[in-house]
Structures are given as C-alpha cells and as structure tokens.
C-alpha positions in Angstrom: -41.4 63.8 -15.2 -38.5 63.0 -12.8 -36.7 60.5 -14.5 -33.9 60.2 -11.9 -36.6 59.1 -9.5 -39.2 56.9 -11.5 -36.6 55.5 -13.8 -36.0 51.6 -13.5 -33.4 49.9 -15.6 -33.0 46.6 -17.4 -35.3 45.5 -20.3 -38.9 43.9 -20.3 -39.6 42.4 -23.6 -43.1 42.4 -25.2 -46.2 40.7 -23.1 -47.3 37.5 -24.7 -50.7 36.1 -24.3 -51.9 32.4 -24.9 -55.6 32.2 -25.9 -56.7 35.4 -24.0 -60.4 36.1 -24.6 -62.8 38.7 -23.6 -64.3 38.2 -20.1 -67.1 39.9 -18.4 -66.9 43.8 -17.9 -65.7 45.2 -14.5 -64.4 48.5 -13.5 -61.8 49.7 -10.8 -61.5 53.1 -9.1 -57.9 54.3 -8.3 -57.4 57.6 -6.2 -55.0 60.0 -7.7 -53.9 62.6 -5.2 -52.9 66.0 -6.4 -49.2 66.3 -7.5 -48.3 62.7 -7.0 -47.2 60.0 -9.4 -49.5 56.6 -8.8 -47.9 53.5 -10.2 -50.9 51.7 -12.0 -51.3 48.6 -13.9 -53.3 47.6 -16.8 -55.9 45.9 -15.0 -58.1 44.9 -18.0 -58.2 44.0 -21.6 -59.3 46.8 -24.1 -59.0 49.0 -20.9 -60.5 52.7 -21.0 -60.6 55.2 -18.3 -63.4 57.7 -17.2 -63.1 61.5 -18.1 -60.4 63.3 -16.3 -59.5 67.0 -16.0 -58.2 68.0 -19.3 -54.5 68.7 -19.8 -53.9 68.0 -16.1 -53.1 64.2 -16.0 -50.1 62.5 -17.6 -49.9 58.8 -18.2 -46.4 57.3 -18.3 -46.3 53.7 -19.8 -43.4 51.5 -19.0 -42.1 50.2 -22.2 -39.0 48.3 -20.9 -36.2 50.8 -21.3 -38.3 54.2 -20.5 -41.9 55.5 -20.6 -44.3 56.2 -23.6 -46.2 59.6 -22.3 -49.7 60.6 -23.0 -52.0 63.7 -22.0 -55.6 63.3 -21.3 -57.7 66.0 -23.2 -61.5 66.7 -23.4 -63.1 67.6 -26.8 -62.6 71.3 -26.4 -58.7 71.1 -25.9 -57.7 68.3 -27.9 -55.9 68.5 -31.1 -58.7 66.6 -33.1 -61.9 67.5 -31.4 -61.9 64.1 -29.5 -61.6 63.2 -26.0 -58.9 60.7 -24.7 -55.2 60.3 -24.3 -52.9 61.8 -26.8 -49.1 61.3 -27.3 -46.7 64.4 -27.6 -47.1 64.0 -31.6 -50.9 64.7 -30.7 -52.1 61.5 -31.8 -55.1 60.0 -29.8 -54.7 56.4 -28.4 -57.9 54.6 -27.4 -56.1 52.0 -25.1 -52.6 53.6 -24.1 -52.1 51.1 -21.4 -52.9 47.5 -22.7 -53.6 44.7 -20.2 -50.7 43.7 -17.7 -48.7 46.9 -18.7 -47.8 49.1 -15.9 -46.7 53.0 -15.7 -47.3 56.1 -13.7 -50.4 58.7 -13.8 -49.5 62.2 -12.7 -52.4 64.1 -11.4 -51.8 68.0 -11.5 -55.3 69.1 -11.6 -55.0 71.1 -8.2 -57.1 68.4 -6.4 -57.5 64.9 -5.6 -59.6 63.0 -8.3 -60.3 59.2 -8.9 -59.6 57.5 -12.3 -62.0 54.5 -13.1 -60.5 51.8 -15.3 -62.8 49.6 -17.0 -62.8 46.8 -19.3 -63.0 43.0 -19.8 -61.5 40.6 -17.1 -58.6 38.9 -18.5 -59.1 35.2 -19.3 -57.3 32.6 -21.0 -53.7 31.9 -19.8 -51.4 35.0 -19.9 -47.8 34.5 -19.7 -45.4 37.5 -18.8 -41.4 37.5 -19.6 -39.8 38.4 -16.4 -36.3 39.8 -17.6 -33.2 40.0 -15.6 -32.7 43.2 -13.8 -35.3 45.7 -12.6 -38.8 46.2 -14.2 -42.4 47.1 -13.5 -45.2 44.7 -13.2 -48.9 44.6 -12.6 -51.5 41.9 -11.5 -54.6 41.9 -13.7 -58.3 41.3 -12.8 -58.6 37.5 -13.9 -61.6 35.2 -13.7 -60.6 34.6 -9.9 -61.5 38.1 -9.2 -59.4 41.1 -8.2 -56.3 40.7 -6.2 -56.2 43.4 -3.4 -53.0 43.7 -1.1 -52.1 39.9 -1.6 -48.6 38.6 -1.8 -47.5 37.8 -5.3 -46.9 34.1 -5.1 -50.4 33.0 -4.0 -51.3 30.1 -6.2 -53.5 32.3 -8.4 -51.0 35.2 -9.0 -48.0 32.6 -9.3 -45.2 35.1 -9.6 -41.9 33.3 -10.3 -39.8 34.4 -7.4 -36.4 32.7 -6.9 -35.5 32.2 -3.4 -32.9 34.4 -1.6 -32.7 36.5 -5.0 -36.1 38.1 -6.1 -37.1 41.4 -4.3 -40.4 43.5 -4.6 -41.0 47.1 -4.0 -43.9 49.3 -3.9 -44.2 52.8 -4.8 -45.2 55.4 -2.1 -46.1 58.3 -4.2 -42.8 60.1 -3.8 -40.1 57.0 -3.6 -39.9 53.2 -3.5 -40.8 51.7 -0.1 -39.1 49.0 1.9 -38.1 45.8 0.0 -38.9 42.3 0.7 -36.9 39.4 -0.5 -38.4 35.8 -1.4 -37.1 32.6 0.4 -38.3 29.0 0.2 -38.5 26.9 3.6 -35.0 25.6 3.1 -33.6 29.3 3.1 -36.1 31.4 5.2 -35.3 32.6 8.8 -38.0 30.7 10.3 -38.3 27.6 8.1 -41.5 28.9 6.3 -41.9 29.9 2.3 -42.7 33.6 1.6 -41.6 37.1 1.8 -39.4 38.9 4.4 -38.1 42.1 5.1 -34.3 42.4 5.4 -34.5 42.2 9.2 -36.1 38.5 8.7 -39.6 39.4 9.6 -42.2 37.5 7.5 -44.5 40.0 5.5 -46.7 37.6 3.3 -49.8 38.8 5.1 -48.8 42.5 5.6 -51.0 44.4 3.1 -48.5 47.4 3.3 -46.1 45.4 1.1 -48.6 44.5 -1.6 -50.2 46.3 -4.3 -53.8 47.1 -4.1 -56.1 46.2 -7.3 -55.3 48.3 -10.2 -51.7 49.3 -8.8 -48.3 47.9 -9.8 -45.2 46.9 -8.3 -41.1 46.7 -8.8 -39.4 43.4 -9.1 -35.5 43.1 -9.4 -34.7 39.9 -10.6 -30.9 39.3 -10.4 -30.8 36.0 -12.2 -31.8 34.4 -15.3 -35.0 35.4 -17.3 -38.3 33.8 -16.0 -41.9 33.2 -17.2 -44.5 34.3 -15.3 -47.8 32.1 -16.0 -50.9 33.6 -14.5 -53.3 31.1 -13.3 -56.7 31.5 -14.7 
C-alpha cells in the first residue's frame, strides 16, 4: 500500500448510531479497475461482498489514524477453509467494513472486476462525528434511496459544512482530485449557497465532484469538531 499517497491525517472518532434498525435488503455494484485503489464506503448495515478472485483483493478500512488491512480468500486458499476477508493474523472478518466506514479496495487480479456490496438499508438516525482535520467519509444507502453523485449538503445527506472553511475532494484512482469549498449565501462569489472550485465556479450540480453510490470522499474540516446527522 502506498501510505504516502493514501494516508490522511487527523483523527476520526468512532461512529455512533441512534436507533439504527435493519431495513430492506439492497445491493450496490462497484467496478474495480485492475491495479487501482478505489475509495468505497460501508453502504449498508451487515454488509457483505460477492465472491472475488482469491488472494488478489486487499481492503484497507480507515480507522481514524491509519488502515486496517484485509485480503479476500476463497475456500481453497484461506487459512481455515472458509471464504471471506482475513486480516494479516489470518483471522476471518464477516463484516470488515461496517455501515458508514470508508476505505480503499485494491484489485490485483490482472483484470477489471465488479464487487457487489449487499446488506440492509440504514434506518433510524445515524450520527457521525466529523473531527477537526482531514478524514474519510461516505454516504450510506438510507430510506431515501441511494445517493449517486449528489452534493453532500443536500437536505437528506445534510453534511455539516462550514462556510469558507470546509473542503471536499474525491479520489481519482491514483490521486486526490480538485477540491471544492463550501460557502453560504453571504460568503459565496455569486450570492448563492453551495460548493465552489477555487476559481469561484459553482459545482453543486457537477457530478464529477461528488461520490457515486458506494464511494467515499475526503473532507478537510479546519475548525472545531462537528456532528453529522443523516436525515432518514
């Protein structure tokens, strides 16, 4: 793993859920190009993945200061004869990425593949601490459906951005993309509320700046810690 490229600084404290219940079952397909890190998020409660090429896929789950690493094995190759994700101590983890956690998958199978995440839609009122500094986050599939390339301060996503302070970036597959910064109507270049690139162009409705369903994003919060209340 290329820590110098992927690592983000700052701390993310544990996620907390208020009355999160199991919802209906859904699934989400994520293309994995060969040899690239893809930033994904724990889309569902009790999330599982489809069978993948054995010993060819690594999952790196962000834990607040670094990554917990897992490798996918089939029954022929695994340490205990089962199929699934194993840590480097050869311990199998049924749900290595929980709802709302975020991390990278590296596909080293030699060809592009698709991973399917499946599980229960997140219900209740999930709350996520947003620490000061840089961290990785993701939008779950809620009772309002999947969010696909929608800006993160929409009413249902409701990310707690601070005007002239909070910035957001997407992972391109090899590096971090162009950042956008949040402004309220009083601070923005055109008198509207939303996200702007550093040239002052509004980017709320530009899908290139917002994560597709099942993907994560990077936030830099230079100010005090915040709490993200996802509307459900």
